[in-house]
C-alpha positions as CSV (number, residue, x, y, z in Angstrom):
1,M,180.3,296.6,38.1
2,T,180.8,296.8,41.9
3,A,178.3,295.7,44.5
4,E,177.4,298.0,47.7
5,I,176.8,296.1,50.6
6,V,173.6,297.5,52.5
7,P,173.3,296.5,56.2
8,F,170.0,295.5,57.6
9,G,169.5,297.2,60.7
10,L,171.9,298.7,63.6
11,P,174.7,295.5,64.7
12,R,174.7,295.5,68.5
13,P,178.4,296.1,68.9
14,I,177.9,299.6,67.0
15,A,174.5,300.3,69.0
16,E,176.8,299.7,72.6
17,Q,179.3,301.8,71.4
18,T,177.2,304.8,70.2
19,I,175.5,304.4,73.7
20,R,178.6,304.4,75.6
21,R,179.9,307.4,73.5
22,L,176.2,309.6,74.3
23,A,176.1,308.8,77.8
24,R,179.9,310.0,78.3
25,V,179.5,313.2,76.8
26,D,176.2,313.8,77.9
27,R,174.0,313.6,75.0
28,F,171.0,312.3,76.4
29,V,167.2,313.5,76.9
30,I,165.3,312.2,80.2
31,E,161.6,311.3,79.3
32,P,159.2,312.9,82.0
33,V,158.0,309.1,82.6
34,F,161.6,308.0,83.1
35,S,162.1,310.0,86.3
36,L,159.0,308.7,87.6
37,K,159.8,304.8,87.0
38,M,163.4,305.4,88.3
39,R,162.1,306.8,91.7
40,E,159.0,304.4,92.0
41,R,161.5,301.5,91.3
42,G,164.0,302.7,94.1
43,F,166.9,303.4,91.2
44,T,169.5,306.1,91.1
45,M,171.1,308.2,88.3
46,R,174.3,307.0,89.3
47,Q,172.9,303.4,88.6
48,V,171.2,304.3,85.2
49,M,174.5,306.1,84.0
50,E,176.9,303.2,85.1
51,T,174.7,301.0,83.4
52,L,174.5,303.0,80.0
53,K,178.5,303.1,80.3
54,E,179.4,299.9,81.1
55,G,176.3,297.7,80.0
56,H,175.5,295.2,77.2
57,I,172.6,295.2,74.9
58,N,170.3,292.5,75.6
59,Q,167.1,293.5,73.6
60,G,167.2,295.2,70.2
61,P,168.3,297.5,68.6
62,R,165.1,297.5,66.8
63,L,163.7,300.3,64.6
64,D,160.4,302.2,66.6
65,E,158.0,304.0,65.4
66,C,159.6,307.3,65.4
67,G,162.4,306.0,63.6
68,D,165.2,305.6,66.2
69,W,166.9,302.6,67.4
70,R,165.5,301.2,70.5
71,C,167.2,298.9,72.9
72,R,167.5,297.7,76.4
73,V,170.7,297.8,78.1
74,K,171.7,295.9,81.3
75,K,173.8,295.7,84.1
76,R,174.1,294.1,87.6
77,I,175.3,296.8,89.8
78,A,175.7,296.0,93.6
79,G,173.8,292.8,93.4
80,R,171.0,294.6,91.5
81,L,170.0,294.0,88.0
82,V,169.4,297.7,86.3
83,R,167.8,297.6,82.7
84,V,167.4,300.5,81.1
85,V,165.5,301.0,77.7
86,V,166.9,303.8,75.4
87,A,166.2,305.2,72.2
88,I,169.0,306.2,69.7
89,H,168.1,309.2,67.6
90,D,170.0,310.0,64.5
91,M,172.9,308.5,66.1
92,N,173.9,311.4,68.1
93,L,171.2,311.5,71.2
94,L,169.7,309.1,73.5
95,Y,166.2,309.3,74.9
96,L,166.3,307.6,78.1
97,V,162.6,305.7,78.0
98,S,162.4,303.6,80.9
99,V,164.0,301.5,83.6
100,H,163.2,298.5,85.5
């Protein structure tokens, strides 16, 4: 009899690979509040995309109430720390939730 190993949660390296892949092929949805917060906090879309493509997860991933994997990706760009909260939906779509 063989045992099947069932992983608990989404490992960070897999989540980072998924986020980078989806960012490269423009498979993301920008939540309305995200655009507002981005403008209020003085971030540009270029900073957000660079963070998604090259940053590292520093919180999560954790399963949220919608069944998506939510995590926070961070990267220092031009001396400024950019943190982007994303939700990975079905491993094939990113929701950009917040930036700070």
